[in-house]
N, C-alpha and C positions, 0 to 999 in steps of 0.2 A: 293335469299337472302330474309329471313326471317325478318321483322322488326315489332316491337310491340309497339304502343305507350303507354306510362305511363298513367293511370289513375289517374289524380290528386286527392290525398288526400282531403277528406272533412273535413272543420273545423267545430266547434261546438260540439254538444252532440249527432249528429246523423252521425258521419264519418263511412265509410264503409272500416275498415282496412284491411278486408280480400282481397279485390279487389288489395289494393296496394302490399300485399304480394304475391298475384299471379302474378302481375306484375314484380316484382323484380325477381322472379323464373324463368319466362319465358325470360327475357333479360337476366339473366346470363347464361341460358341454350344456348340460341341462339349464345352467344358469345364466350363461353367455348366449346361447343362441337360442334362447327362449322356449326351450323345450316344457317349461313349467306353464301351466295356465295361469292366467291373469286372476287375481284374487278379488273377490267383491264383499265388500261389507255386508252384512245382515242386520237390517232393521236400523234402529236409531243407535247413534254411538256410544251410548251407556244406559240404557235404557233401565238396567236393573243392578248398575255398580258394575258391571263387567263389560268392558269391550273386546270385542272379536275381530281378528284381523287375520288377512290370509291374502297372499298374491303380491304385488308390487305396490309399494307405497311411497308415496313423494316426502317432502319435509314435515315432519310431525314431531310431536313432542307427547310421550307417555308420562302421564304423570301420577298422582297418588290418589285421584279421585275415582280411577278405575281400575280394577283388575282386568290386565291384558291377556287375553288368551288367543294363541296362534294355534287355530285348527287346521291350517295348512301352512305350507313353508311361505315364508314372507321375505320380500326381497326390498332392499332399500335402494331404489334405482341409482343409477350414475348421476351423479349432481345433486342427489337429496342428501339430508340429514335428518337422520333420527336421533332425537335426544329424548334420553330416558332418566328422569329426575330420579334424586334419592328417594329412599323409601318406596320406590316403585315396585308392582308386583308382576311379574310375567310369567304366565304358565304356557304351555305347548303340549300338543297332544304327542301320542308316540310318533316317533321318527321325524318330527317336524324340526325344521331348521328356522333361524333368522340368517339370511343371506344378507351381506352387506357388499354392495357394488359402489355406492356413494360415501356415506360418513356414519358412522357411528359413534355417539357421545353417550355411553352408558357410564357414568360416574357418580358413583353414591358418596356417602361420606363415612366416617366412623361412626356414628351416630344413627346412620341411615342408610343402612345396606339396601341396594337393589336385590329383590330377591327373582331368581329365575328357578323353576320348577316344573313337575309333571302336572299336567291337567287331570291326566287318569291314572289310577293307581291300583293295584290289585294284582291276582297271580297270573301270571302269563301275561301281563302289561308289559310292553316293551318301553325303553327310556325315550325320551324325548332327544332330538338330534343334537342342539347346542348352537352355538354362535359361531359362525364362520365368516371371516373377511374374505374377499375373493382379490385377484390380483389389483384390482384398482381401486381397493378400499383404504379408506383410512379412517383415524378416530382413536378411540381409547376404551377400555374398559377396566374401571377399577371400584373397589368397594361393593361387590357383587357377591351373592353366595349362589352357587350352582349346585342341585340337587337331581339325583334321580335321571343323569344326562349320560348320553353316549360320549360325547367330547364336549367338555365345557366351552372351549374357545378353540378354534382353529383359523389358522392363518395361512392363505396360499400365497405363494410370490410370483413372480418379484413383487415386493411391495415397497414402491418409491418413498412412502411417507411412515413406514415402519410403525404400525399399531403400538401403543404403550397399552401393557395389561400388567397391573399390579394390584396388591392389597384385595385380591379376592379370596375368596372361601369355596374350594370344591368338597361338598360333602359326602357325596358318592357318584361315582362316574367310571365309565369304560376307560377313558383317557382324560386326565386332567386338562392338559394343554398342548396342542398339537401344531406343528409350524413345517409346513411343507412346501417344495418347488420352489427355494431361493428366497424367501420370507427373511426380513431383517428385522427382528423386533427386540425389544426388552422385556423381560419377564422377571419381575422381582416382587419381593415381599408378599407373595400369595403362600396359602396354606392349602394342602391336600389332603384330607383325611382319609380318603379310602378310594382306589380304584381297583378294577378287575384286571387292569394292564399297567402301562405307563403312568407315571405321575407327569411327566413331560415327556414327549416325543418330538425330536427335531430330525427331519430328513431333507437332504440336500438344502438346508439352510445355514444362517449365521446368526446365532442368537446370542443375547448376553443374559443367561438365567442366574440370578443373584439374589439371595437372602431369602429363598423361599423356604419353607416347612413342608416336608412331603412325607405322610405316614401311610402304611398300609398298602403297599404296591407290589407287583411282581418285579419289575425294574423301576427304581424311582425317576431316574432320568436317562433316555436312551437316544443318541446321535447317530445318525448313519448317513451314508452318502456324501460326497464332496460338500464341504462347509467349514466354515471357521468360527467356532463359538467359545465363548468363556463361561466356565461354570464355577461361580465361586460363591462362598459362604452360604451355602445351603446346608440345611437341617435335615437329615434322612433317617429314617427311623422304621424298624417293622417291615422290612421287605421279605417278602415270601413266595417261592415258587420252585419249579423245579430247577430253574436257572434264575437264582433270586441274584440281583446285582443293585448296589447302591447308585453306581453311575455306570453306563455302558456306551463304548464308542465303537462304531462297526463301518466298515465298507468304505473306505476312503474320508471319513469325517475328521477333522481336526479340531482338538479342544484343548483348552488351557485349563486344567482344573485345580483349583487351588482354594484352600482355607474352608473346605466342606468338613460337617461332620457326620459321620456316617455310623450307626450302630444298629443293631438287632437286626443283622441279615441272616435269614434262615431257611435253608432250603428246604424243599419236602423230602419226606421218606419215599423210598421206592415201595411200590407195592408187592405183596408176596405171589410167588408164582400162581397163575390163573388156573392152572390144570394141574391133573394128576402128575408128579415126578417133575414139573417145570420149574425152570429157575425164578429165584426173586429178582424183582426188578432193580435197576442201580438205584441209589439215592440221588437227590439233586446236588447241585452245584451252588456253593454260595461265594460271592465276590463283593469285596468293597468298592474296588474300581477295575473295570475292565475296558482295554483298549486293544483294539483287534484291526489289523490291515489299515492302520491311519498313515498319513504321509510323516507325520511327529508328533510325539506326546511329551507335555510336559505336566507332572503330575506332583505338587508342591503343597506341602504345610497341611494336609489334612489330616484329621483325626479318624481313625478307623477301629471301632469296638466291638467285640463280640460277634463274630462271622462264624456260623455254625452250619456244617454241611448236612446234607439228609442222609439218615441211615440206609443202607439197603434193606431192600425186603426178604423176606424169608421164603427160603425154596420149600417147594410144595412136597408133601409127603408122598408116596406112590401108593395108589389105593389099590393097587393089585402089587404080586411081586415083582418089585424092580426097582432101581435105584431111585432116592429121592433127588429132589432139585438142587441145585447149588444155591447159596445165600446170594442175594443181590450185592453187588459191591457197594462200598459206601461211598457217597460223594466228597469231592474235593473241596478244601476252604482256602481263601486266598483273600490277604488285604488288597494287593496290587498286582494286577495281571497285565501284560503288555505283551502283546504278539504281533508278528509279521509286520512291524513297524519300524522304518530304518534308523530312525534318530530317536533317542529316548532319552528325559532327563526326568528322574524321580528323586525328590529332593526335600528333607525337612519332615517328613511325614511321621505320624506317631500311629503304630498299630500294636494292638493288643488283644488278647483273648481270642484267639482263633482256634476251632476245633474240627478234625475231619471227621468224616462220617463213620459209622460203625458198619462193619460187614454184617449182612443179613445171616440168619441162621441156617444151616442146611437143613434141607426137608428130612423127615425121618419119622419112625413110629411103625409100629407094625400095621400092614404087613410089609412095609420097606424092607428089603433086604439089605441095601446097603446104603447107608444113611449119607445124605447130600453134604458136600464139602462147604465149609463156612463160607461167607463172601467175605475177600480182601477189603480191609478198610480204606478209607479215602486220606490223602496226604492232606496237612497244613502246610501253607507258605506263606510268609510274609508278604515278600515279594518276590513275583517271577517275572522274568522277561525271557523270550525266547525269538528266533529267527529275526535278528537285526541285522542288518546290511552296513550302516554307518558305524553308529556308536551307541552304546547304553551306558549311561551314567547313573550310579545309585549311591547317593552319597548323605549322609547327616540324617539317617533316618533311625528310628527308634523301633525296636520290635520285640514285644514282652510275652510270655504266656502263649506259646502256640503247642499245640498237642495234635499229633496224628491220631486216627481213629484206630478203635480196636477191633480186631480180626473176629469174624464172625464165629460162632460156636459149630463144630460138625454135627451132623444130624445122627440121631440113634438109628442102628439098624439091626435087622435080625441076624443078618451074618457079618457084618462089618459095619462098624460105626465110622462116620465120615470125620477126615481132618479139618481142623481148625483153619478158619482163614487169617492171611498174613495181616500183621501189625502195620499200620502205614507210618511212612516216615514223616517227619518234622522239618523245614527248612526255614532258615532266617532269610536267607537271599538265595534264589537260583537262576544261576542264568544259563540259559540253554541254547546251544547255536547261535549265541550272539557276540556280534564283531566289536573290537576294540572296547571292551567291558573296562569299567572303573567303579569299584566298590570301596569307598574312602569314608572314614568318620562316622561309621554307623555304629549304633549300640544294639546287641542281640543278646537277649537274656531268656533264660527260662523255657528251653525247648525240650519236648519230650516226644519220643516216638512211640507209635500207639502199641498196645499189649498184643502178643500174638493170640491167636484165637485158640481156644482149649477143644480138643474132640470132647463128645458127650460124655464119654465114661461110662455108657451102660455095657458096653463088652470091653472096651479098652483097647480096641484093635486101631482106630484112628491116631494120628500124630497130633501134637501141639505143632501150631504155627510159628514162624518166625516173628521175632518183636520189630518192630519199626526203627529206624535210623534218625538220630536228631543231627542235623549237620547246620552249621553257622552261615558259611558262605560257600555255595558250590557253583563251579564254573564248569560246565559240560557242554559240547567240546569247546575248547578254545579255539575261537577264529580271529585271526590277527593276532592282538596280543591283549594279555589281562593284566590288569592293576587291582591289588587289593592292600590297601593302606591305611592305618591308624584305626581300625575298628577294635571294638569291644566286645568281646564274645564270652559269655558267662553262663554257666549251670546247664550243660547239655547234657540229657540222660537218653541212654538208649532204651527202647522199649523191652520188656520181660518176654521170653519165649512161652508159647502155650505150652499145657501140661496135660494130663489125664491119661497117655495114651504110651504107647510101647517107647515111643522115642519124645523126648521134650523138645520144643522149638528153640532155635537159638536165639539169643538176646540181641537186640539191635545195637549196632555201633553209634558210638558218640565221636564227632570229628569237627574239630574247629573249622578249617577250610580245607576245600578238597577240589585241585584244578585239574583237569583232564584235556590233553592236546586232541587234535583232531584225526589222530591216526593216520596222518598225511605224509608222513615223513619230514614234516617243517619244523617240529619240536618248538612250537610258538613260545616266544618270550611271555614269560610270566614272572609278574614279582609281588610279593607277600612282604610287607614290611611295617614295622613299627605296630604290630597289632598284638594286642593283648588277650590270649586265650586261657580260659581259667575254669577249673572245676568240671570236668568232663567224666562222664561215668559210663560204661559199656552196660547195656541191660544183663540182665541175669538169665542164664539158661534155663529153659523149662525142665520141669522133673519127668523122668521118663522111667518105666518099668525095667526095660533092657538098656536104654542110654539114657543118659541127662543131653540136654541141649548143651551146646558151647556159649560160654559167656561173649558177650559183644565185645569189639575192641574200642579202646580209645586212642584216638590220634590227634594230635594238636594239627599238624598242616600235612597234608598229602598232595605229590605233584606226579602226574602220571603224563609221558609221552610230550615233554615240554622241555623248555629249556628256563628253569626256575632262577630268580633272584632273591635270596630271602635275606632279611637284615632288621636288626633290632626288634625282632619279636619277642615276646615274653609269654613262655610257657610254663603253666602251674597246675599243679595237682590233675595228672591223669590216671585213672583207676580203671582197670580192665573189669569186666562184666564177671561175676561167680558163674563157674559151670553149674548146670543142672546135676541134681543130685539123680542117682539110679537106685532103685530098690534091690536091684542085682549088680552086675558088673557095668563097666564103662559110664563112669560118671563124666559129666561135661567137663571139657578144657575151659579152663579159665581165659578169660579174654586176655589178648596183648595189649599192651600199654606202649605207645610209641611217641616221641616228640615230632619227630619229623619223618615221614616217606618219601623217598626219592625213588620211583619206579619207572625204570625206561626212559632216563632223562640225559640230556645231552649236556655236558658241560655247567650243571647246576652248581651254584654256590650259595652258601650262608656265611652273613658276617653279622657279629657280634649278638647272635640270637642265644637266649638263656633258657634252659629247660631244667625246671625244677619240680621235684616230688613225680616219679613216674613209676607206678605200681602194677605189676600184673595182677589178673584176677584169680581168686582162688579156685582150684580144680573141685568139681563136684564129687560128692562120695560115690564110691564105688570103683573097685580097681579095675584096669591099672591107673595110677594118677598120671594124667597127662601132663606136659609142660608148656608152659606158657612164658611169656617173657616181658618184663618193662624194660624199653630200649630208649635212648636218646636218640640217635640217628640210625635208620635203617633204609640200607640201598639196596635195589632189587634190579637186577637183568635177565636176560635170557640167552639162550644160544645162538639167536641173531644179532642180538644188540647188547652191547656193553654199557652199562649206565657208568657215568663219570659224575663225580661230585666232590667239591672243596669246600670244607668247613673252616673257617677262619675266626678266631676270637670267641669262639663259644664259650658257655660257662655250665657246667652240669652240677646239680645239686640232688642228691636223693635219687638217683637213678637205680631201680630195681635189681636189673641185671648188667646190661652191656651200656656203654656209652655209645659204642659204634656197633650196629651189627651189619656185616659186609658181606650179603649173599654171593652167589655163585654171579659170574659175569659182571661182576661191578668193581670199578676201580674209585676208590676213596683217598682224599687227602686230607689231613688234619692238619691246621696251620695254628700254630700258638693257643692251642685247645688242650688243656690239660686232660687227661683221663686216666683210669685205672685197669678197665675191663674192657677189652674189646673181643668181639666175635667174627672170624674171618673165615669164611666158606672155604672149600679146597679151591674153587675156580675164583675166589674173591682176591682182592689185593689192597691194602691199607697202608698208605704211606703216611709217615708221621714226619712234619716238619715244624721249625721253631725258628724265632728271630734272634740272630746274635747281635748283640751290638760291641763292637770293639773300640775301646779307647785307649789312646797312646798319651801317655802323661809324663811329664818331666820329673825327677827325683823327688820334687816336693811333693807329689801326692794328689795335685789336684789341677795344675796348669797343662792345657793340652798342647801335644806337639803337633802344631799346625802342618799340614804337608808330609805326616808319617804316612809310609805305605804299607796298607795292610792284606795280607794274603791268607785267604782260605783254601782249605783242600777238603775234598770229601772222598773219601776212598783213594788216595792220592792223587785226585785230578783237582788242578784249581778250579774253584767255582767262583773265586773273587780275588780280584788282584787291581787294586785301583789305589790311588791318593787320596788320603782324606782331608779335604782342604782345612776342615776345623780340628782335624784330629782325632775327630769321634765318627765313626760310621755306623748307624744304626740300619735297621731293617734289612740285614744280611739274611736271606731265606736258606738255612741250612736244614737237610734232611738228618733227622736223628736215627730212624729206623723205619724198616720196611716188614710187614706181614705179608707173605707171599702164600696164600691158600692155607694159611696156619694161625693158630692163636699165639705161636712162638714167634719173637720178632728176631729179625736179622741186623744187627746194629751196625751203622754205618761209623767208619773211623773219621772224626774231624778233627783238622789240625789248623791252629792258626799262629801267624807270627807277625811282628812288625818290623820293619824297617826304617831308619832314618839318619841318612849321611852315614858317619863311622860310628854313631852311637850305639851301645848294646841296649836292650831290655831284658829285664830279668824275667826267666822262663819263657824263652822265645826261642824257637817254637815252642807249642804245648798242644796236648790234647785237649779236646774240650770235649764234654759231657752236653749234648744237645736236647736232654730230656724235657727240659723247658727253656722257654724264651729267657735270655738273662744278657748281662753285660760282662765281657771279660776285659779287665782293666791289665795293660801292659805298662809296666814302670819302668822309666831308663833308669839304667845303674849310674849310680853318681860316683864318676871319677875326677871330677874338676873340683879343685880346690876353692873355698869361698875367698871372697876379697872384702879389705877393710882399709880405711883409711882415718887418720886423724883429720879433725876438721880445722880450718884456718883458724889460727890464733890472732888476736891484734898485735901490732908491732911490738907494743909495749904492755907491760904488766906491773903494777904498782903494788903488788901484792905477792909474799909467797906462796899464798894459798888461793889456787884457783880451779876452775872446770876445765878439763882437755875433753871435747866432744868427740865422738867417731862417727862413722857410717859404716855400714857393713851390708853384705849382701852374699848369699849361697846362690844367687841365680835362680833356677829352677831347681835345686838341689834338696835334698833332705832336710835341710834346714842348719842352721848357726849352731855351734855348741859354745867356745867361749872366745873371748876376745883378751889380748894381752896389750897392756900398753908399756911402749917402750921409750927411753929418753937417753940424750946425752949432752953434756956440758961444756961450754966454752969450743975450745979447738980439739977436744977428745974425739977418737974415732970408734970408741968403745961403747956399745950399747948396753944400758943397764935396763932391767926388768923391773918396770915398777909395781904393777899388779895384774892379775888375771881375773876376770869376771865372767859370768854366763853371759853369752852374747845374744844381741838383738839388732834390728836393723839400723837403729840410732841409740846414742846413749852417752854416758859421761863418766870420765873417771876424777876424782877430788884429787889433785895434784897438790902436792906440798914440796917446794924448793927448798934446800939448803942455805942458799945463798943468792945474792945479785947476780945478774949476769945473763949469758946467751944461752938459752935452752933449744934443745931439738927434739921433735917428739915424730913417733911413728907407731903404729899397730899392727898386729897379725891376728888370724883368725884360723879356728879350725870348724868341721862341722861334724855332724851327727855320724856321717858315714867314716870319717876317721881321715878326710881329706885336711891338710894343712897348708895355710898360706905361707911361704918362704918369707925369710928377711928377719928383722928389716935391713935393707941396702944404703936405703937415702930416707932422708925424713918427709914426713908427710906436712910438716909445719914448723915454725919455728917461733920464737918470743924473746923479747930483752925485758927481764925482770929488773925494775928499777923501784924502789923503795924509798930513795933521799927525796926531802921536798927541797924545791929551788928557791934562790933568794933573789930578791930587786929591790929597786929603791927609788923614788921621785928625785930629780937632781936639784941642789939648792936653787932658789929662788932669791931676789934682791928682796930687802928688807920693806920697800914701798912699792905700789903700782899705781899708778895716777890715771890709769885706763881702767874700764869694767871688763875688758877684755886682754888677754895677755898670753903668752906662749908659756908651757909647762913641757918638760922632758922627762924621761924616765929612762931606766936601763938595767941589764942583771947585774946581780952582785959579781964582784971579782971571781973568777974561775967558774961561773955557771954558764954552761952553753947550750941547754936543752930547753929552753923557755919558749913554749907554744903561743901563750896568750897570757895579758895582764888585766887586771881587773884595776883601776886607778880610782881612788876613792878621796873625796873633799870632806871637810868638817869646818862649818862656819859658826859653831858654835851649838848646835843641836844635835850634834852625834853624825857619825860616818854615813856618807852617802855616795853610793856608786855614782861616779862621772861618767866613767867608760869600763862596760863590761865584757870581757873575753875579746878584747882589742889584741889585734898583731901589730899596731902601731906603736911607736917608740915615742910618739910627741903629739901635742894637741893644742888648740886654744883655748883656753877657759874662759869663760864669760859669766862673772859675778854678777848675783843679783840686787846686791846694796853694798855699799861700803863696809869695810871691817875686815877684821882678822881671817884668813883663809888657810887651813893645813890640809897638806896633802900627803897620801902614802900610796903605795902600789903593792898588788898581790898578785906572785906569779903563777901559773900552772904550767907543768912540762910535759913533754910528750907521753910518758907513763900515765900522765892524769894526777900526779902528785900536785897537792897544792900547797903555796906556801903559806904558813901561819901569819896571820895580819900581826905587825908590829902593835905595842901595846900604846906606843904613841905615832907621831908623824914621822914623815921623813924630811919634810922642809915646810915652810909656812911664809906668807908675806900679807902686807898691810893693804888694801885696796882704798887709795883715798883721791877722790876725784874733785874734791870742795876746794874753789878758789881761796887764797889768803887775804888777810886785811893787808892793803898796800901801806907802805910808807910815802906818805902825801908829799913831804918835801922831795924826796927823789924821784917820785914819778913827775911832779911840776917840772923839775930839773933837766928831765930828761925828755922833756916833750918841746916840740918846736914845729913851725908853720911858717911855710914859704912865703914870700912875699911880705916879710914883716908884719905879720898880722899879730896883733897883740891881744889879749884878753884876759878873761878871769877864769878861775876854776872852780866848779861846785861840786862838793863830795856828798855821796851818801852817807848816810850816819854810820854804818859800819865799815867805811872807807874800802869798799869794793867796787864803788863804781864814781867816774869824775866825769864832768860836762865841763866843757870849753866854752866859754861865752867870748865871741868875738867882739872887741871894743868900737869896731867901726865896721861899715858896709864894705863888702867885699866886690871886685871888679867883676863886672860881668864879663862871659865870654873868656874866663881866666882860669888856667889849671892850678891847683894848689897841691902842696907836698906836705903830708905830716908825717914827721918822725918821733918815734918814741924809741930812745936809745937804751943799752943794757944796762944802764947806771941806775934805772929803776927796779926798786927792791921791795918786798914785803916786810913786814914787820919781822921778821925772822933772819931778814939780811940777806935772802936769798935774790939772786939776780936773774935777769932773764939772760937767757944762753944767745940769743940773735936779737937786733934792732928790729923794731916793727917799721914797715914804711907804707903810707896810705896816701893814694892821690885822688883827688876830685875836680871837677871843673864846674864852674858858674853858667849859666846860661848866657846867651846872647842878650844883647841891650834890651829891654822891655819896651814894649809900645809907650806911647804919651800918655801919662797918668799913671804908670806903674811903677813905683819906687824900686830900688833894689833891695830895701829892706824886705819885700815880700818875699826873699830867700831866706826867711828865718829858720826854715826846717834844715839848711845846712849844718848850722850849729851842733844839735844833737848828735850829727853824724860823728862828729869830732869825737864827742863824749862816748859814743859806742865804739871809736876807734880804740880810744884808751881803755875803755873796759874789757874790750875782745884782747888785747894785747895784755892786759893783766891776767886774764883767764888763762893764757898761755904759758905764764913763767912757771918754770919747773922747780920746784924745790932741792937743793941739794942736801941731802941727809948723810952725814958725815958722822955720826953718834952711832955706837952700837944699838941694834933694835932690841928690844925688850922682848922676853918671852910672851906668847900670845896669851891674851886672856880670854875667856869664855863671853862671846858677845850678847849684849841685850837682845832679848825676844823681841822681833819685830811687831810694829805698831798694826793694829788691824786695819786692813784694806778699806778704800773709800770710793766710791764710785764717780768714774770720771765725768766732770764738766767742763765747760768752756767758759771762762772767766772773761777774756777779751779778745775783741777782733780786731785786725788792721786789714784793709781793703786797699790795694794799690794798683798803680796802672802797670801794666805789665812790659810796656817799652822803657821806662824810665824810672819806675820806682816811685813817683809822686804818690802820697797818701791821697786816698778820695775820701776815705771813712774810716772812723775809729769808734768802737761800741763797746761798751762793758755790761757785765751783767748787773752790778750794783756799785754803789759807793763804797769804797774800801778805804777808810782813813789810815789804816795802818799799812796800806802798801805806798811803798816809795815811788814818787814820779820819776826818780833815776831811773827806776828800775824798767818802768815801761818805755821811758825814751832809750833804755840801752836796746829793749827788744826791739823797737821800731827801726834803731839804726843798724842794727844785725840782719832785720829781713831786708830792708833798703840794699844793703850790702850785698845781700843773696840775689837780688834781683838785678844787680849789676852785673855781677860775677856771671849769672847765668847768659846775660846778653853776650858778653866776652866769650862764653862758652868755656869757662873754666869747669873744674871739676865737680864744681856744686851745682852743675845744672839740674840734675836728675835728684836733688836733696828734696825731700817733702817732709824732712821731719829734723830738729835741731834743739839743742838744750843752751841755754844762756843763763849762766849760774845755775839757781834752783828751778828756772821756769822751763818748762817742756811744751814746745810749740810745734804744731802741724800746720804744714805749707801745703796750700791746693792751688794749682795754675790752670787758668783757662787761656782762651784765645788772645782776651784783652785785658784779663785780670789776673791779679794774685792775690790770694787770700791767705793770711796767718793768723791762727787762733791758739791762744795761750790755754793749757788744758791743765787741770788740777784734779788729783785722785788717779786711782789705778782702772787700767784697761781701757786705751785711749782709741783701739784700734777701731771701733764702729765709728767715732766721729769722721775718720778719714774718708769713709764712703758720704757721709752727711755734707762735708765741705765739698765734695766732687757735685753732690747735686745742688747745692745752693749757687755754685758757681754756673751750673749749667743750667738752671732756671733764670738768673740774671742776663746772662749772655743771650739766651733764647729768646727774652722779651724787649731786651733794649740794646741789640746789636747795632741799631743804627746809631744811637748817641756815643757808644763803645767805640766804633770803629774808627769815627774823626773826631775824638775827644779833645778839645782844646784847653783844658784846664778849667772849665766850668764847672763850679764848685755845686751847682744845682743838682748835679748828678748824685750826690751825696745823700740829697733828701730822696731822691728816686729809689736810690738801692738801699735805704735805710731799713726798710720793711722785711727785705729778705735777709738782712744781717740779722736783725732780732728774731725771725723765725728759726736761724739756724741755733743762735744761742739758747732758744727755748725748746730746741730738740723737734723743731717741727719737720726736720728731713729725716728723721729716722725710719719712714715707710715710703 
């Protein structure tokens, strides 16, 4: 059996990966090619509770009944499956492995862990080998514990079925889990308590390493060689070695590293010098995450806390006369380091509490003659990226509490003490030789440079060392371009210089952002924008006997050998370090404090940057006092290159000495940036420019003169000569003064003028002081008079007091002064001044005229500049004042009117000619009522609502609006009387005749208003008769008819056999109707004088209209088909109904002849109101009583339509058969009952 132990991979920068590869080849060869001898079982399977296994095995199950002991390598053969049950116990001899070529199912449970451990323990006994999945293997290992093992689980690839390893516990191992040669597995939720090397080792594989807890390793997770892995959500604690790293990625591996928590990474201290006078060894390096030579790197949302580098070892004393050894250098501490990786993204990480290693002490002490120098301390860097070729993005990270290591103490010598070691720098973010860098949105706070090392002080001959710098963001050198945006940098302090020697050490610098170009002549584009930098303090110089150390500088932003664009940065509270005291002369110089430094820059620009509270450091005690400065902007060039920088819209507050310090070979331009104290060196140049806004306005003081031309001259040369479309030209850049090699300025002479057509402007041209940006207003000289006019008046005014309104304007002038109203009367040409008052754009005068007549008006105005409107020459408006009221009357009416409608006329009184409208009123006994209001007519037809006395009057309104006072009485009156009079019976009977010698008798109504002629014999068939009522018929008052009344009727042809002529009884009432109608038309002659009108009695209360009687007739000949009445009315005279029937039948005949009554649908017979409806075959007459008969018209039409729709066949050919009356009777009754209302 051939077994070969794995040589553990070496961490750090000096690993021997060749040995690892050799080991893998040997192991694989031994397993695959059968170099191991076949295992044989010894004795019974479990004779004493223990089962021993070695060599190849087939499918088997290891249960809890035995303790399974591997005394030699065990191989699960291809195609076989080994199942290890929960709570099973497996032990192995030293260097023995469980190899898997088939399948391993070692899955315990949370309450039943599988235990893998060493079968033999003791001093000098090595660990057992561990579980190894070969390339063909499958399976899983979970809920198992491993103790005293070389490698708990190793997976060799390629593994097509990716063994899953989860929820295991590694108690003590060389390596917790190893994945080699292309394996692809998942490693999750495992716990590693302690390893002597890696917790997880991935080589040329792609592994998902997730949610593991790793403690007590030299490197918790190491990935190397090509492969793509994800390392997420792991918890890493207590990592320690000379190269201690939470996560380390090397040599072509690609990793996505996110959401891991790393804390307690401590590098080991360097050892002391091993031999006499030898140097101490360097302290170890401590890193949270390290990526080197990867194709790309993504590091996001990790938490890194407490990274402590190892201290340098002390130098050895010289055991004979000679120098002591130098102290070892302190190790570096970093949160995240990415090196030699083309494409880098570092985002959202939280890094805090990083400490660089202290330098070792120099060797010293007798008999050492020269004490060894103290070791330099190690740096602390939150994030460090170097050597990227594509891009490096470092954004949204938080870095807090970074401290550079302290320099080592110089050793004591018998001749000379050693000097102290230098304090180390602390960087928030440092980007070294990185292309296309972007550091945005980061928060960097509380950085301290390391303290400079002291000398031993035994002889006081060594010097104190320099304190370390504290830098928020450093880009050195810039490759491509660099962006620094929206970062917050706060509380940076340089380390204090070392002391105890002749010369104190210099204090460290504190710098917010520093960017160095590549010194290749390209002057790389660099932008620093929207970044807040606050509370920067230079380190204090160390105390020295002959010279104190200089204080450290405090600088907000420094750019060197680049083309910088700065904007919207805020720099607040910069304090230079205090100079170190000297016990003799030469106290240390206080550190300078500078907001922005531009050294050897090409075309730099700063926009809207703010610098506040910049204070130089105090000088140390000991003459002479050395000068230092508090400066806003500091520009530096050299004899071969001139720096150029423009600062626009910057703001300064509490700048200690100079807002601008322009060193030799520098050209600076200040734009719209107020300052008071510049310093310009003999070969420097500072140009001060400001913005001029020129507005041209009209004399009113606010309206722009659009299209004005603006000319600006600088030292007699036009620098601006353009038309301002809006009348306001802003942002004209004008030079105010120039500092040429001197702090004394040379003033430029600036002149401005404005032109517009032929108008003049006040104080144009003028000299302009351009010490600040401001607006120059050019106001046009007001030479134009204002305008005003009285507003149009109405043609007539009916009062002598009225307002005269006006409008006025001074255009764009200085404004209105006063307005004067002028008037003239009649034909006069002389204008009279009425009043003067303060002017406005519109207003009114309260004018009072002395008399009626024609008046003209005009206004004049003056303005505040004294310009006056000429005039008046003609009127602006005029009016006729007429205060006289007009008169009118209604012309006389006859005393009586026998119609409800009659004409009425009215007219002006004599001499009145200017009436515009009339209001005609009537009085029917209940007060005056408007009949026609505001009419221009002089006649109309009045319709009375009832009989009675009607009075009339008119009220006129003239053109001036004067209204006639209504008369107390009336202008005229009349009596409306349409009631037929009672007749003189004898005169009527005497004036009545029928042709053909027809005799008969007369039947009168009781009131002598209706008469019926009854023929005494039968009338001849087919005969036409003529009825005549002569003019001798009179009423009881003796009034005669004006014209005779003639009436014709014809009898039907001879009837069929059995039908007597007496059937034409219906013709007799016609004669009575003729008489009644004739009497109704008699006109009364009124010859006596009419009495004065009396107040009429109030009208009776209205009564709802109802149908009392209905007559239904044939449309062709007027023959009565049906008569229906509402109820028996004994007090209704039958003569009245007979007269109604006769009138309706006459209407039917007239309609057939085409007389004017053809369209009649309403008539009055005596006091009867009759509605008539016509259909195709039927005529229906209804007698209405009450008020409001209109709704019955529609109901009558519905009734006729109903009968004709249902019985058209009987109606179309009706031959006089009276059975039709019974058929149509229900329809008539329905009508009387209101059944057709809907």
